[in-house]
C-alpha positions, 0 to 999 in steps of 0.5 A: 500499500506504499505509494513511492519507494524513495526515501527522503533525507533531510539535512540539519543546520548549515552544512554544505555538501550533503547530496541527499538532502531535500530540505533544510531542517531546523532544531524544532523540526527534528525528534529522536526515536530510539537514538534515531533523529526524525522529522516531527510529524508535522514536518513529515506531513508538510514533506509528505505533501510536497512529494505525494499525490492528494490521497496519500498526503491526506492519508499521511496527514490523517495518520499524524492527527490520529497518533500525534496529534497534529492539526489543521491549524498547525499545518496552515500556520506552518505553511504560512511561516515557510518559504515558497515552495512545491506542494504548498497548495496541497499542504493547504488542502490537507490542512482543511480536510485531515480528520483524526477519526480516519482509521485506515490509509484505504479510508483516507484515500476513499475520502480524497477522491469523494471530497475532490469529486464535490461530496462531503464523506464524514469518517466513522460514524454510528448509524442506528438501525431497527436491528441495531447500531453500526459504525460505517467508514464514511457517510455522506450525510446529505446524499445517505450514502455510505462508503465502505473502503474494503481491502482484503486485509480488513477481513485478513487481520481482524481478530473476529471477522464478520461472517458472510451472513453477519455482513449480509445482516448489517448491509440489509439493515443499513439499506433498510434504514434508507442508506445506499452502500458503495465499496472502494478498493485500492484498484478504484483509487489507482485505476478505476476512479472514474468508474467508482465515482460513476457507481457512487453517483449512481447510488446518490440517485437511488438514495434520492428516489427512495427518499420520495414517498411512494404514491402507488401500490 
């Protein structure tokens, strides 16, 4: 699931002749972990925004928000005080949309695709049905569409994965409550994005039609 294989190295201070450097770092942009000097979560997000696409930049920022408390306000403050450079617009976009509730990279990629298509998905929302409450990956409240980020590892690594029957009951309960469900995979992000958005828009239309009271039968 890694977006790129390159390793980016920054140089601390004013040391000339460092061929690996991508950017100069100040002292407050460095932290230590097990005696290894690393860029801080905030600086790492900024650097990733400069070199990754929008979806992966958002995925890194969501993880930094979830595990390290990085905020959109901090990203905005950093980029306003930094010298002009590549990725500035992406940092601003990520600062506006990062969300610590996002629980996986695939979920963040899904959210990025939907946001850029004009939708407003909210991560990790609990929905009450006649059967029970379910937590969904993304909920588009305005359109009553649920989008689930479905990677194979979701089912292989969970300690108690849902059985196909439980998954069917869950989907039926959500559908009966007036929601449409669309599933998103890594292949949708890399090679089937247009097809995914077409499926999503069809789900929006179905949800809208279902919300109109029937005048027959």
